[in-house]
N, C-alpha and C positions, 0 to 999 in steps of 0.2 A: 339438787334432788339426788344425785347418785350418792353423794356425803348421808344424808337423813338414809336411803335406804340400806349403805353400810351400817349404820349403826345398830338400823333395825333387826340388820343379820346378825352381827354381836349380840343385842341383847336375845336375839333367838337363839344364838347360840348356847350364850351362857346358862338360858334357861334352861336348854337338852342339856347341859352337863348337868346340871343341878338334877332334875330330874329322872334324868338314866346313868348318871354317872359311869358315862361310859363314851367313848369316842371312833367306835368304830363306822356309823351313822357317815359321819363327816369325811372320815379316809376312804367310803365308798366314793362317796361322790366329788372327790378330788378325784381319785383315779380314773372315773368316766370323765372328769373334763381335760385331765391328763390327754386320755385317750382321742378324743374328739380333736382337741388341739395339736396333736401330731397331725395325726388327718387334714386338717387345713393346711399346714403347711406341704402336704406330700406334693411333689411335683413340681415346687417352686427351682425355676431354671438355675438357682448358685444357690441352692441350699439353704432356706432360709429354716428357721427355729423357736418353735415356740416352749418357753418354761413357764413353768405351772407353778407359781409358789401360792400354796395353800390352796386358794382357788382364784386366786388373781393369776393372770397370765402376760407374760412379756415377750414381745415378737421382737428378736433379733437375728442378725445377718444380713446379706444383703441381695435388695427383690429387686427384679429385672424391671424397672421402672414403675412409676405412677400406678399403671394399671394391676399389676401384680399386686403390689403391695396395699394398695384400696379391696381389691378384690379377696385377699389372704386376710386381712383387717377386721372385712365383713365375714367374713367365714366364721374367724373367730367369736367377734363379738356374738355371732348365734349361738355359740356353744353354752348348751343348757346347764346352768349350775355354777357357771362362771359367776366371779363376783366384779372385777376389774380386768380391763382389758389396754394397754398401752406397749407402745410401739419406740423399741429402742433399737431398730433398721434401720440398715443405710439406702438409701436407694440412689438407685443408679440411673443416670442420664441418657435420655434417647437420641440416638445419634439421627438428625431428620436432613440429607439425604444420609443412608446407611452405604455406608462407600467399600469397597477394596480395591487396592490399584495396584498393579506390577508393572516395571519397567524394566527392558532387557537390551545391554548394549557391551560396549567393552569393556565396562567399567564392574559388570555383573550386575545382578539384578536390585530394584529398589522397590520395596513395599511399603505402602502406607495405606491407613485407615482403620475401619472396623471388626473387631469381633466379638460373638454373641456370648462365646463363654470362656472357661478357662479351658472347657474340653475340646470347646472348637478351636480355640488355638494352638490347644496340645497335637490335632487332629493335620492342624494348617504346619506347625512345625515339619510332620514330616516331609510335607511338600516343597516348601520354600525355605525352610531351614529353622533351629531355632533362634538364631538372632533376630531373623528378616518377622519372627512372629511374636515374638520377645515384646519390639517396635510397634504391635498393633494396640489400639486403643479400644478398652472391652468397654462395649453399648451397649444397650439395651435398642429395642425396634428395629432387629433384623426382618424383613420382609419372608413371607412365608415360602418355605423350599430355598434357603438362602443356601443349606449344605447342602444338597441336588447340584445346583447350580455353579457354587462355588466349585465343588470338586468336575463339572463336566470344563469349566472355564480354563481350571487348571493343566485336565486335560490337554485341552487344544493349544494352549499356552507352549505345551510341550514341542509342538511342530515349528515354533516360530526363531530364526538366526538372532533374530532382533525384532525388537518392538515391544507391545503395553498391552497389557489385559487391565482392561477395568468393568468394576460389579459397579453401579447403582441405580440405590433401588432395585427394581426388578430387570435391570436391563443390564446385559455385557454388552463390551464393546471390544472388538481385538482386531489389532495392526500392525503391519510389520511387516518382515520379511521372512519368506520359506522357501526353503532349495529348490524343490520341484514340484508341478502339478499335485505329485502323490501327496505330499505334505499337506496343501490346501485341502483337499481333498478330507484328507483326514480331520483337519480341524474344523471343515464343514459340519462332518460326520459327528464328532464329540460333542458340536451346540445344533446338533437337529431335534432330539429328543431333550425339551426344558422343562421344568415343571409348569404348572398353568399358571399362565399371568408374565412368565416370562420373557425377553426377547433376546432375542442375538446381532450382533451386527459385525460385522468383518471386513476388514477393508485390507487385503492380503496380496504382497509382492513377491513376485516367486521368480530367483535365483536363474534358472534354469530351467527350459523345456518340457525336461526329462528324458527326451527321443536321445536315442542313439548315435553314436558318433558316426559321421555319413560325409561323401563326397559326391560331388555332382560337375564336374569340368568338362566345357564344348571346346574344342577347337576349330575354328573354320577358317580360309584363307589367310592360315598366320594369326588371327586372333584369338587371344584366349580370355574367355568367359567364366565365372562362377556361375553354377545355373541352380543352388542348392545346396543343403547339408550343414554340418556344424565339425568344426574340426575339435580333437583334445587341447587344453590348454598347450600340453606340449608341442603343440606343432606350431611353430611361427609364419604365420602368412607368406610373408617374405622368403618362408625356406621351399614354398610352392613355385614362386620365378623362378628360385635357383635349379632345381629337379628338370624343370619343363624346357629352359633355357630364354625366353621370354616372359613379361608381369601378368599376371591375372589380373583380368580386372573384375569388378565387380564388389559385394558389401559383402566380405567372407566373415561368416559367424566362426568363432570362437566360445566353445564351452566357457563358462566362471565359476564352476564348482565339478566334480566328479575326479576320479581316479585319472592317471598318468596314464596315458596306450602307446608307449615307444614303438609296438609293434604297426600301429595304425600309419606312424611316421615313416617307416621303412614302406609301407605299403603303396602309402602314397608318393612317396618317391620314385617306387618304381614303376608305378602307373603311369606316372607327368611322364617318365623318360621311357614311356612306351609308347605314350601318346605322340611326344615327338616325331617320333618315326614316321607317322602317318600323315597324308594329304592335307587330312580333316579326321576328324573320330571324337569319341566320348568317352571319358573317362568317369564310372562308379562306383562308389565302393561304399557298402553295407554289410554292418555286420562282420563276418568274415568271407565275406566274397568281392570278388574285385570282377566288374566286367568293363570289357574294351571291346567298342564298336568303331567302326571309319570303314574308311576309302586308303588302302594303302596303294604307292605309286606301280607297284610288282611283285612278285613274289620276295625276291629278295628284301624288301622294307617290309615286307608282312614278317619274314625270319627275324627283322633283326628289331621290330616289337614285342613279339614271341619270346626273345632269347635278353630281353629288358625284364619278360615279366618270372625269370626264372628266376631271381634274386627275392622274390620275395618273404614276408618272414613266415618262421612254423606258422600251419593252421588256416593258412590264409587261399583261399580256391580262386584260380581265375578261370573266368568264361569270356571267350574272346574269338568275335565274329564278324571278320575281315571280310569286305570284296577289293577285288583289284582293279586299279586302274588298265590295267593289261595285265591277262592272264598267263599270258604266252603261249596261248595254245595255238592253232591254226584255225584259219577259216572254215566256216561252216555254214548251209543253212537247209533247214528243213521244212516242208512243206505238207502239210495234210488237209486236204479240202475235204468236204461231210457238206450233207444237208444241215447242219449246225452252225454252218461256217467256215473260217479259213484259221489253220490253226500253223504258226511261223515258231523257228528259235533256231540259234546258231549265233555266229561272230562274223557280220561284215568287215570289209575293210575302211579306213576312214574316207577314201575318195568315196561311197554311198551314203555319208552320213546326210547330205543334201537331197537323197534321191525320196520321193513321194512313192513310195513302198505298194502304199493301197492302191494307188493307179493304175499302177503298173499290173499288180494283182487284179484289178477291177472290182474288187473289195476290203474293206476294213479288214485288217489282219490282225489276228488273237494268239496269244503266248510271249515271249521274253529274245525278242530276236537285240544281242547287242549289237554296237556300233564301236571298233577299236580306236581308241584317242593316242594310242602310240604306233607306232608298227610299220613294217615298210608296206608297198602297196603292193597289189597282185591285180594287173587287170587281166589276164586270164579270166580268173576266179571273178571278177568285176562283172566281165560278160557274160559268162554262164550263170550268174544268179539274177542278171535284170532276165537273160532269156530263158530263164525257167519261171520267173513271175509273169511275165507274158504269155507262156504256153499255159501255169494255170487258169489265165482268166475264163478260155470259154468252157473249160471241162467241169463237169458233173460233180465228179470227187477224183482224188489225184494223191498220189505218196510221191515227194518229190525228195531227193537228198543230192546237194551240191556240194561238192569239198574240192580240196586243190588237187585231187588223183583223178576228179569226173564227175560225170551227172547221171542220176537214175531216175529217170522219167516214168511213173508207169500212172494210169489216168484211164478214166470213165469218159467219152466223150456223148452226147443225146444224138448228133448226128453223124455220118462221114463229114460233110461241110467242116464242125466244129471240131474232129480230129484233122484236116489238113491244116488248117489254123495255127494249131499248137506243131504241128510237127515246123510249119514256116518258121515262129519263132524261137526256133532252137535250131536252126539252119546254122548262125553264125558261130554256132560253140563246135558244129563236128567240124573235125581234122586238127583242132585247139588243144581238147582233151578227150578223154573216152565215153561216150554217151550211149549209152543203153537208154530206149523207147519202148514203150508198150501200150500203145491205146487200143482199148475195147469200145467199138459202138455200142449204144443203149441198144435201139431197135434189131433184134436182130432179126431178125424175118420170118420169127413165128406165128402162127395161122393165129386171126384174131379171135378171141371170145371174151365172152360177155356174161360174170356170177351174180346176177341181184338176189339178195337173201333178204327175207324177211320174219322177223323175229313173232314168238307170241305174243310181246307187250307192242307190237308192232311200231318196231322200230327197223329202218331201211337202211341198205348198206350196199352198193355197187364195188367191185374189182376187176381185173381183168385186164383186156387190150383191147381197142377200138379203133375202127379207122379213123382220120383226121377224120370224113365228113363229118361226125357225130362230136366233133369239139364246141362246144357250146351249149348242146344238146341239154333239157331240161328235165332229165329222169324223173324229177318227184312232181312235174305238170300230167306227166305221163302213165304214172302209177297211180295219181289223182289225189297224192295226200302233199303235204304242208312241208316233209322234210325228207330228205333221201342224203345220207352220209357217201361221198363218191369220193373219197381221200385215199382209197384203194386203186380208184379207173387210171390206167393211161391211156393218154390218146398218141396214139401213132407219130411219131414225126415225118417217119418216111414209108414208101410204101400206096398204094393206091385203093379203093374203094371197091371191098368184094358185093359181089353183086348181090345184094338185095337185104344186105347183111345191117343197116341202117331202119327199112320199113321192116324186118322183123319182129324189132325191138319192141314198140309201141304193144299190139297184140301181144307177145309173153308177157306185159307187162302189166296188161289188164287180165289177164290169165291169175297172172300171182295176186294180183290185189282182189280175186275172190276169194281165197285161201284164209286160213286163220292166222295160218304162216305157212312158212315153202319156201324154195329153192327156184329158180330159176337161171339155166343156161343157155344162152344164143353161141353157137359157133357157126361156123360157112357151112349150110347145109341141112341145120337142122336145129328145132328149139326141146329142151328138154324142162318137164315141169316136175316138181313134190314137192308133197306139203300137206296139210291136211285142211278137209273139206268138213262144213257142217252135217253134210246129208247127200245123195245122191243129186238134186237140181244142183245144188252148188258146184258139186262136180260139173255135173253138165253144162253147168256157166261158163266155167275155168276153158270147157273143151270148147265151147261153141265162139270163145277169141278167140281159138288159137286157130279156126276156119279161118282168120283173116292175113294168114302171113303169106306171104310173095312167094311163088313160084320156084320150085326147087327147095324147100323147107318143111322138112317132115316133122312133124309135131309128133311128140311123147309124154306120155303122162303116169305117174305113181302116186297118187292119192291116198290118204289113210281117210276116212271118213268119224267124224264125231259119234253121228246117229245112223247106223248103217240099214233101221228100221226094225231090227230086231226087239226082241222085248229085253228092260231092265234087268241085269242079274250079275252082281257083285258081293264080293268079300271085303271082310275087314278082318284082319288078320293082326294081333299082339303079342308081342313078348316082354318081357322088362327088360330085359338086354335089349332090344332093338327098338322097342316104342312102336305106332301103330302106323299099320300103314293099308291104302286101298288097291284095290284090281280090279277091271270089268266097265261096266257100266250102270250109272245111275240112273235113279228114275227120274223124271222132271219134277226139279223144285227141291231136288233134295242135293248138298254141296257138301261139299268135305270139310269145310268150316262148320257147318254144322253136326258131322258125323262127333269130329273132335271133341265140340260143346258134350254133346249128350256122354259121349265116352271120358270127359274128364281131362282132356290130352291136350295137351300145349299146340300139337301139329302133326299133319298126320304126313307121309310120304305116298309116292304114287302119283299118278294124273289118270283116273279113270275117266272114261268117255262120260257123256250125259245125252240121256234122252232128251229129244226137245217137247215131247207131248205127253207121251205114258207112265204115269206116278204109279204105276201096278206095283205093288208091295213097297211104298213108300211107309205108309201110316202102322207097318206091320215092322219092318225096319226100324220106326222110331221108338217104338214102344220097345221094340228088344233091347235097343240101345238104351233106353230110357231107365230099364228094367236094370239093365248089367253097370251103367255107370256107378252107384253106389259100390257094386261090387269087386269094381276094379284093384282096387290098393288089394285086394284077398285073390288075385287073377296075377297066375305066371304066364298061360299062354293060352288066346283066343283065337277061335276062327269062326268068325259068323259070316254066314250066306246066304242070299237071298238066291232062289234059282227062279226062271223062266217064269215058273207059275204062281209065284208068287210068294211063295213060302220061304219060313224062315229054319234055320239050322243055329245050333250051336256049338261046336266041342272046347273044350273048356278042362284049360289045366290048374286048379286051386294049389295057393301058396302054402307050403310045408305047414301040418298042422292045423290046416281048415280043416271043419267036422265036414267031410263032403256028402255025407248023406243028405244032411239037414239043406246045404247049400245046395245041391242037387235038386231038394223036394222045394225050394224055394225058388230057383230059378227055372226049376221046369214050371212051376204053378203063372208065373209069371209071362212066364214064354208061350204058354201052351204049349208043353210037351216039345222033342225036339231037342233035348238037350244031355249031351255027353258029356260026365263031369268025372275026372281023376286027382286025384292028391298027388304032387309032387313030391319025392324025396328030396330032401334037403342037400345040397351042393355044395360045398367048399370049407376053411375051415373053420370052426370056432373065431369068430370075432372079425369074419371078413365084411368088408361094404361094399354097398351097391347103390345107385342112383335107380329109383321106382320113378319112373317117367309119371306113372296113374297117381300117386300120393305129391308128386313134385318132393319128393326129397329125400335125402341118405333111409339107408335101412343096413344096421349090422344083425350078423347070425348069429343066435344065441340058441343054446338048446334044440337045435335043431328047425326053429323059427325066425324069421326076419323080423327085429323089431327096428318099430323109427328107432333113428337117432337125434337124442334132444338133448342140445350142449345150453351149457352154461345154470346145470340145475344148482339152487343154491340146497345145501344137505342139512340145513336144519329145521329142527323140527316144522315152522313156521312154512322154511320154504320149500319141504319136500310136499306137506301138502294141499302148497298151494301150486305147484308142480304137478299133483294127484287129478285137481278140479281142471286145470286146465288141459290135462292131457285125457278126460272125461267128456271135453266141451263137445256138445252134438253126439255123445257114443253114451252108449248103456250097457252094462251086465246083466243079464237075463238069461231068464231059463225054459225050457222045454215046460210047459203045461203039466204039473201033476209029476214031475221028475227034478232029479237031480243033475241034468245034463243041461249043459250051457247051449242059447238058442245058439242058431247060427252068424246071429247079426253080433255076437259076445266077439267075433275073434278080435277084431279091431280095436274093440275096449277094454280087452285084456292086453294087448301087445303094448298098447299106449300106456298101460299100466308100468306093467313090465319094465318096460324100457328105463321110469321113473325110479321104479324100486330097486333096479339094480345099481342105482348108484349112490340110492337113500340106504341101502342095507350096506353097502359098502362102506357109508359113516358111522355104522355103530346102530343106527335106530331101525326100531319094528315098528310093521306095519299091523294093525289089527285090523280085520277082515271081519264085521258083523252084520252077520245074517237077520232079517228082519220079517215079519210077515204079518199082516193082518188078520183081525179078532176072530176073524169067520174060524167055527169050530174048536176041536179039541186045543187048551192052552199048551199040554204039554206035549201033541205031537205039532203045532206050530214052531215049538219053540227044538225040537229034534230035528223037522225041516229044515230050520234057519241053522242049525249047528251044520247039516250036510250039506248047505249050500255054500256054505263059507267057506269050508271044508274043499270043496269043489274049486273056487276059486281060486283057494290057497295052493289046490295041488294042480292049479293050470299055470300060476305064476313061478311053482318052482320047477317045471316042466320047461320053462323058459328061464332057466338059471339063475332065478331069485333063491339065496339060501331059505331051505326050510326054518332055521332056527329066525331068521328074521320074521316069519308070517305066523304070525295069532288069529286061528278063526276061532270066532264068536258066535254060535245063536242066540240072539235075544228074543225070540219069537216075538208076542205082540204087545212086547212088554214096555219100547219107545215109540209111540205111534208120532208122527208128524202133522196126519189130521185124521180128520173125524172117519170112524167105522161105520156110521151108517149112510154113506153112499157109495159108487163104485170107484166114483173117480179119487173121493178119500182113501179105501184101501187099497188099489193100486197104487198110493201114491206112499201107504204104507211097507209094499210087500218090495224092499229094496235089499243093495246090497252096501255098507258105510263101508270107507275107508280111512283110517285113522292113525298118522303115525303120530310113534312114542321113542322116547331115549329108553 
């Protein structure tokens, strides 16, 4: 069939030549066949070529396996205008599995396996050498990602001292020996990110743990043991035995790799020689620090150990902490006794090693008391020390010093009996060494006195000194309360009962219980009561309780009344610097927390009185506080007063910049008159900061006005518009009806906008202030009105420090409504000021 078609073409070609007598059309067809044949072999791995002879196509070169050959032949067969397609190409065999292996040892690397192209062979030659790359077999069938995976495997094998790497299919196997964990981590990192479908398996052994050289040796009772560390290769473990003078037991680790450390060997020899001077101890060398700790027989042995360390190699620093089996110091004993225990210190003779010191002193000893291990005995000191311990036992407090030169005893005894007991214990020492004894008795004979206090929160405490007849007395039960703290109350250990003292306590406690809070003082012959009572009836109740006092006790009272029967009258004072405070007497039902909430403050100072029943002025004061609350952020100082006849008045100092006339009119209307208002002058340098308790935030002085501090403003156009909208949340910029004057309520809104504008104008942005009206009236007049009002807002911002160049007031009149003008609600929405930041 192909031959017949070829003949037909030939006949057609001859006829064409005869008819047209020209060869140009056939030449154009051949050109197109050549172009498309060249495109068909484009991208072949090994550079296949398509030769066009007339309109016949001959494929030559090397095909990367049957699949590439078949694909290219199919593409050539589809070329329009071709006549015959035949292949003279060589087809490269496909390797399965596709491998690349390298083994590394003393004899050098050995590489076997496959390479997908001559370009890949040239790339490998740079990594494994030309001769090794030349020995690889060119083969088709390389898995996807072969080049990237091979590069990762070659990078990982660079860490090996010896071993092998193998790629088979899409699997990488790396095994062998690396110097340290650092190289192992590098190999793992190189194979962490592989092409999709590839896996890696590592089997690596480290020659060394990578840790620095160190030494840790302990000597106890002549036995020397290796506790840990790692020696350089230059140090023979037998050198340790020689340096100490005895075998060092244990599994000593010696580094297999690494640089020589001659200085380490010298430090080890010096350290072991020093360790040999001790009764027991421990030697540690880490880096260039040598630490020696232990027990030396005496100062001479300690000095010998330190002398050995004088020969440390340059750069090594010794740290030496040695204890002495005996420091050669004289015997001494110090005893300090207090309510927290008995603190002891010093050095005792060896003869006292078996003494039970706690039994002698009557309690456990805290502190550091050493017993000499060597040295001569001192019988006199031993006698004095034991006597001092016995004498301390009955004392309440004591400060005692015993030395070879004498005994100093200062103490406090509970009673004369304990003082006599201590003096008797010290008698055996008298005459043998100088003795100084000063003992005071706890009860000095002062008169009895009981002080009981009841706090406003209902806590009861008792202090003073009472006769011993009151030991065990239940003060809480007598006062009618659950608990009464009496830790500060002393019961006399000596002395008799004061006449009637115990009988005077219960009536006094009953009188104190009637009070809100107060203080009861009972002395011999008198009972004094001071504190706060709700009203005269409660005061009479307390006075009646004191009528039960025993004969010979005179009562006295000094009471403050919460409600003395007078009408309520109080003042609420406020300043930005000091916050709010209350003084006077509140109406019934009105509380400081309520007043603070109405005024918008977190808390108030002062403890005003409270009327129990009279509510006169309460509602008027609530109304006044409710009216003032929204304005507190614009007030520097306030004195709000409720008089006894129920009238309310207010003296107000407004913040700098406030329109005092408008604010006074608004507040006078709300409070029903009685308002005095002045506007404060700005005090402080430009940029000064202060906290405002009414707003709950910080303010900064700018242009003579206290502006809120707004942090972290995003000074992009979008950020400034968002910050401006947030600043106006709950606020509005309004005008006096029919005028170009900002109304009183606009002060805080303008301040908030100014705080944002200072930051955004500083970033180079411009604020357009748009004035808008409703459609009522003449359009031109409305536009002029809107322009004037926009300029008024701009002027207010400029007065607060905003650069005028950053402000663009524009009057739009009724041209940009946001609602219909056919209703009052819509017209109100259209009367507005818009703020729009632009670059």
